[in-house]
N, C-alpha and C positions, 0 to 999 in steps of 0.2 A: 178607290173610286177609279173607274175607267177614264182614260183620256178621250175627250171628245174631239172629233175632227170635222172639218168642213167638207172634205172630199169624200167620195164614195168609191168603192172598188167596183170596177166594171164587171158586169156579169157575162161578158162574152168570152171569158176564159183567159184573157190576157193578163189579168191582175193589175192593169193600169188604173191608177187612181184618177178620178175626174174632179175638177174644181169647177162647178157650174157646167158650162158647155164645152170645156176643153180639158185635155188630159195634162197631168203634170209633166209628161214627156214633151208635149207641145210647148208648154211654158219654158221648160229647160232648153229646148232647141232654140226658141226665140230669144231667150236670155243670152245664149251662146252667140247667136247672130249679132246681138247688140254689143256684146263683149268684143267680138272681132271688128265690128264697125268702129269701135272706139280705139282700135289699134292694139287690143289685147292687154291694156294696162290693168294691173291688179288693184284690188281694194274697192270695187264698185259692184260686186256680185249681187248684193242685196238690192241695190238700185236697179240693176239690170233685170232681176227677177220681178220686181214690182212693176217696172215699165212693161215687161212682157205680159204680165197679167192684165194690166190696164188695156194694152193694145188688143189682146184676145177678147177681153170682156166687152170691148166696144164694137166687136164684130169683125168680119173679114176686111182686110185692107184691100186697096185696089190692086196691089201687087200680089196678093194671095188669092189663088183661084178658089172659088166656092166649091164645096164638096157635095 
């Protein structure tokens, strides 16, 4: 049986996966920003990822310019 995923591969040729309205690359970048903001301490990568997804799912923040 094939593994079912929530994301879709972008059809613009980049191969970037999308989770809803945002790419996994964008989630990874935001999770890394959260990691750095915490001082780079280990062990909270999953929490950073989930927080990044929540932020992106709620829409653009005031510090993030609209595209």
